[in-house]
N, C-alpha and C positions, 0 to 999 in steps of 0.2 A: 814479197810472196805472203799470201794469206793462209792461215790454216782452218781446218774446218772445225766449227764447235760443235758441241752436242746439239744445239739447235738446229744447225744447218743438216747434221746428221738425220735428225727427226724429220726435218723439212723432206729431205731427199727419200726418206723411208715411205712418207706419205705420198710424194710424187709417183714412186715406184707401185705402192699399193692401188692407187688411182688410175686413172687413165694419163699417162704421161704426157699427151699432147694438149692436154687440157688444163693443165696444172702449172703454174709459173711461181717460181721461187725469186723472191726479192730479198735483199739485205740493204739496209740503211741505216747508218751510225750503229753498228753493232747489233742490230736488232733483225731478226729473220722473220719474213712474212710470206705466207702460201696463199696465192690467189687461185681461186677454184670456182668452177660454176655451182650454182645453187643445187644442182641435184646430186652433187657430192657432200655437201656439208654435213649430213647426218653420219655417212661413213666415215668422213675425216674425224669427226668428233668421237665416234666409237672407238676407232683407230688410237686417237690421242688419249683416250681414257683408258682403254683397256691394255694396248700393246705398249705405249709410251709413256704410261703413269703420269699423264698431265691430269692431276686431280682437282684442279680448280679452274673454274672459268672465272677469271679475275675482272673481265670487263667485257661490255657487249655494247656498241654503239653504231651510230650511222654518220656519214658524211654526204652532204648534198653537194655535188658538184654542178649544179644548174647554172648555164643552160647546157652543160654538156651530156652527151650520152654516150655510155651508161651515166646515169643522173645520181644514182646512189651507190654508195658502197658500205655495206654492212661489216663490220670490223670487230673480230673477235680476239680476245687477249688470254691465253691459256698459262698457266703455270704449274710446274710440277714441285711440290715440296718434298719429294724424294731427292731429286737431283739439282733443285735450285734452278730450273732453266724456265725461260718463257719462249711462247711461239705465238706468234698472230695468224689469223687466217682472214680472209677478206673476199667477199663475195660481192661482185658488182650487178646492179640491177638497172633495168631501162625504167624510164618515167611513165610508159604506158602499163608496166607490169611489174610493180614493186612488192614481188612475193618470194618469200624464202620459206624453206621448212624450220618448224621450231625444233629446238634442241633441248627443251626442259625435259625431256624423257631420259636424256642422257648426263644434262648437267641441270638438276632441278633448281638451281638459283637462276637459271636463264629465264624463270618464270617473268621476275619483275623487270629485269632488263630489257626482255623482250617488249612488255608492256609499255615501257618507257620510251623505246624506240618508235612503236607504233603510234603512241600518243604524240611525240614531238615532230616525226618524219612521216607518218602516215604509210611505213613499211608493215605489210601483213605477214605476220609468222603462221603460215598453214599450220593446222594441227595444233594450235595453243590451246590449253585447257581453259582459259578465261581471257582472251584477249579484249580488254576494253580499256579505257582511259585509266591512267593512274596519278596524272598530274592536273590535267585540265579538268573542268568540269564536264560531266557527261554530254551535255547538250552543246558544247562549243564546236564550232565550226571551222576545220582547217587545222593545220599541223604547224605550230609556230616555229619550229626550227628550219623549215623549208625556206630556201632563199629567195623564193618567189611569194612569200607570205606577207601581205600588207602589213606595213609598220602603222603604228598609231600617229595621230596627228596632233598630239598635245605636247608642247614645248616642255623640256625638263625645267623645273623649278628649282633655281639655287638662290642662295642668301642675296648675291648681288642683283638679281633680276626678279626678285619674290615679288614686290609690289606691282610691277608692270605686267608679270604673269597673272597675278591675283586680279586684277581689274579686267582682263580678257576671258579668264577662266568661266567656264559654265557650271553652274551650281545646281542641284536639284532645288526646286521650289518650295518654300516652306509651308 
C-alpha cells in the first residue's frame, strides 16, 4: 500500500486547479512528475511558486525522442526550500511546432536554462526576453543535441592510433 507524499498532494493540487482531463500525474522511483499541455505551463508555474511555495527552478532541459512524435519533452524540476520537496513538470511538443511559453517572468533563472535548450534542441520559448544562442557560435547552423543532427566524420584520436590518424588528418595549409 502506497502513501501519498507531499509531492503527490502538490501534483493533485495542480491537476485540480488546471484542466483535470489534460493533466497526467506520473510517479517513477519516488519522483512525481506532472505532464501538461504547453498552454498550461505558465499558470502551473505561478501556482507552484505562489500557492505551493516551490521557490526554486532547479533544472530545465529537454529530451529528443526522435523519430517519435511528440518529439520533444521539455522537463522542468522545481524545489521548495521550505518543505524540502521536489516536483517535475513536463511539456511534450511536436516536431513541427517546438514552441512553449517562457517562464522567466515567474522564475527569472529560467532565462539561461531556456537559452541553452533553445541553442541545443531548437525549442523556442515564446516571450523570452533575449532568446539567442548561449553555447554555440551565433552563426552555427542546427541544434547539436537533436538526435538527427549530423555527426562529424573525424575519427577520435587516441594514443594507440595516433600515428595512423595523424597521417590521414587534414591540416590547414601553412
